[in-house]
Structures are given as structure tokens and as C-alpha cells.
VEXDREN-2710 file (C-alpha; in Angstrom, 1 decimal):
% VEXDREN-2710
k/r/px/py/pz
1/UNK/3.9/30.0/6.6
2/UNK/0.6/28.2/6.7
3/UNK/-2.6/29.6/8.0
4/UNK/-4.4/27.3/10.5
5/UNK/-8.0/27.9/11.2
6/UNK/-9.7/25.8/13.9
7/UNK/-13.5/26.4/13.5
8/UNK/-15.9/27.0/16.4
9/UNK/-16.6/25.4/18.9
10/UNK/-13.4/23.4/18.5
11/UNK/-10.8/25.7/20.2
12/UNK/-12.4/25.3/23.6
13/UNK/-13.1/21.5/23.1
14/UNK/-9.4/20.7/21.8
15/UNK/-8.2/23.1/24.6
16/UNK/-6.4/25.3/22.4
17/UNK/-8.2/28.3/24.0
18/UNK/-10.8/28.9/26.7
19/UNK/-13.0/30.4/24.1
20/UNK/-15.1/28.4/21.5
21/UNK/-14.7/31.2/18.7
22/UNK/-12.7/30.3/15.5
23/UNK/-9.0/30.5/16.0
24/UNK/-6.6/31.6/13.3
25/UNK/-2.8/30.8/13.7
26/UNK/0.0/31.3/11.4
27/UNK/2.5/28.5/11.8
28/UNK/5.9/28.2/10.2
29/UNK/6.0/26.0/7.2
30/UNK/8.9/23.5/6.6
31/UNK/9.1/20.8/3.7
32/UNK/7.4/17.7/4.6
33/UNK/4.9/19.4/7.0
34/UNK/1.6/17.3/7.1
35/UNK/-1.7/18.1/8.7
36/UNK/-1.0/16.2/11.8
37/UNK/2.3/17.9/12.0
38/UNK/0.7/21.3/11.8
39/UNK/-1.4/20.3/14.8
40/UNK/1.8/19.2/16.8
41/UNK/3.2/22.8/16.0
42/UNK/0.1/24.2/17.3
43/UNK/0.5/21.9/20.5
44/UNK/3.8/23.9/21.1
45/UNK/1.9/27.0/21.8
46/UNK/-1.1/25.6/23.5
47/UNK/0.1/23.5/26.6
48/UNK/-3.4/22.1/27.3
49/UNK/-3.8/20.9/24.0
50/UNK/-0.3/19.4/24.1
51/UNK/-1.3/17.6/27.3
52/UNK/-4.6/16.3/25.7
53/UNK/-2.6/15.0/22.7
54/UNK/0.0/13.2/25.0
55/UNK/-2.8/11.8/27.4
56/UNK/-5.4/10.6/24.7
57/UNK/-3.2/10.2/21.6
58/UNK/-3.5/11.9/18.2
59/UNK/-6.0/9.5/16.7
60/UNK/-8.4/9.8/19.7
61/UNK/-8.3/13.6/19.7
62/UNK/-8.2/14.5/16.1
63/UNK/-9.7/11.2/14.6
64/UNK/-13.2/12.3/14.5
65/UNK/-12.4/15.8/13.0
66/UNK/-12.4/17.0/9.4
67/UNK/-9.4/18.8/7.8
68/UNK/-9.3/20.9/4.6
69/UNK/-6.4/22.2/2.8
70/UNK/-7.4/25.2/0.5
71/UNK/-10.9/24.0/0.4
72/UNK/-10.1/20.2/-0.4
73/UNK/-11.3/17.9/2.6
74/UNK/-8.8/15.1/3.4
75/UNK/-10.2/11.6/3.8
76/UNK/-9.5/10.3/7.3
77/UNK/-7.2/7.5/5.9
78/UNK/-4.6/9.9/4.3
79/UNK/-4.8/13.1/6.4
80/UNK/-2.0/12.4/9.0
81/UNK/0.4/12.1/6.0
82/UNK/-1.1/14.7/4.0
83/UNK/1.5/17.1/2.7
84/UNK/1.1/20.9/3.0
85/UNK/2.5/23.5/1.1
86/UNK/3.8/27.1/1.9
87/UNK/0.9/29.6/1.8
88/UNK/-1.9/27.1/2.2
89/UNK/-4.9/27.5/4.5
90/UNK/-5.9/24.6/6.7
91/UNK/-9.2/24.4/8.3
92/UNK/-10.2/21.9/11.2
93/UNK/-13.8/21.5/11.9
94/UNK/-16.4/19.1/13.4
95/UNK/-18.5/16.8/11.0
96/UNK/-22.1/17.9/11.4
97/UNK/-25.1/16.1/10.2
98/UNK/-28.8/17.1/10.3
99/UNK/-31.8/18.1/8.2
END
């Protein structure tokens, strides 16, 4: 299993739920699972999110987000292929800037 945490306010923005609070899901692990693969698993249980991915494309929906695996943030160039391991924690969050 992997733990997927979609940090606030993304659950509502991505159409995973109608709530903006952080969502945590346990997803089945299989060898070769990647960050984007985990998002595709999530889409199987969130029809509105699946429609958004299909209509807009993975990169358009997920391209501006940040992903971390067990605290290590993945560069945008490698996260689609970033392999996951059984028992890891994946966080999806929005980049914020400010001062």
C-alpha cells in the first residue's frame, strides 16, 4: 500500500472531493507504480477527477503541482516516471510563494 495525501485546497480543485480539506487515501501498490500512476489509481475512485484528466490531460492538470515521496520533492521533469515503493507516503500540494 501507499499513502496518498492531497493537501488542501487541492481536493476540491482537482475534483477528487467537493471539500477542500486534505484527503488521504490508501492505494494498492504494484511494482513499477509511479507518481502519475498513483494519480491514475486515484482517478478510478473519483469519477470527476478522471473526467478532468481525460478532458484536459495529465500534464495540464498535474503539471503545476508539487509531489513529494517520503519528504523528498520530485522535479517536474522526472515525477511522471518516479518509481514508488511499498509503504511510501506521497503528498501532492500546490506551490506557494510569498513573503
